[in-house]
N, C-alpha and C positions, 0 to 999 in steps of 0.2 A: 406491249412494251417493245417487242422486236420491230414492229411496224413503225413506231415512233422513232426508234433509233435509225432505221433506214431512211425515213423522211428527213431527219436531222442531217444525216450524212449527205443526202442529195442536195439539200439547201446549202450546206457548207461547200460542196463542190461547185454548185451553181454560182455562188458568190465569188469564188476564186476564178471561175471562167471569165467573168466580166471585169475582175479587179485589175488585170494587167493591161490597162488601156491608158493612153496619154490624154491629158486635158487639153482642150482647145481654148480654154479660157473660162472666166467666171460665169458668163452668160450660158454657156453650154453646161457647166457644172450645176447650175440652178435647175435646169430642166431634168438632168439625171437625178438629182436629189428628190424632185417631186415624184418621180416614178419609183424611187426606192423607199418612199415614205408610206405611212399607213393610210394615206388618203387615196392610194391606188392599190386596192386589194388584189387585183389580178396580176399586177406586175411583181415579179420576183426580183428582177434587176434590170438595169438599163445602161447602155453606153452608146457613145457616138462612134460609129465605125469610120466616119469621115466627117467633115464639116457640113455635109448635106444629108447624112443618113443616121438616124437614131434607131437603134435596135432595142427592143423591149422583150425580155425573156418572161414567158409564162408557162404554167403547166396546163396542157391542153385539156379543157373541159367541154369541148364541142360547142363553143360559143361562136358568135359572129365576130371573128377577130379583125375582119376588114372594118367593121364598125368601131372596134376598139382602137384601131390604127387611126381612124378619122378623129376619134376623141383625142388621141395623142397629138394629132396635128393641131387641134384647138388649143391644147396646153402649150405646144411649141410656139404657135403664133402669138399667144398672149404673153409670151416671155421674150418678145423682141425678134422673132424670126419671120415675121410677116413679109411675104414677097421675096424670100431668099432661096426658093427652090429646094426646100428641105423635104425629105420623105421620112415616114415612120414605117418600121417593119417589125412585126410581131413574130417571135421565134419560139419554137417548142423547146423548153429547157430540158425536159425529160430525155428527148432524143439527143440533144446536145451532150448531156451528161453521160448517158448510157452508151452511145455509139459514136459520139462526135459527129453526128449527122446534123447538118444545118437545114431544118425544116421550117419554112416560112408558113405561118398560119394565116397571116393577113398583112396587108400593106396599104398605104395611102400616100398620095403625093399632096403635100401641104401647099397652100396658096402663098 
């Protein structure tokens, strides 16, 4: 039960870490909602750091996060960002929450 409570608190904090971001418009919001949905089980949250950088928070499970970033690029491109010089960056949520350390687990430059 204690472990469940700790995980719940971490998720609550993770959501608030990404919640204080501005919207760049509905097209950008659509991509964020995809990574916040149940269809993306690895993603805990996502936000646009700029109009050309999508960050996706995950809990590190020693997976190939460069490959996941490439998958994110596929999603980004299918939603109207083809040829716009957008990048995807996968960030370790646990490190961000526990020590405010920005640890990039994987990244990809989209077409």
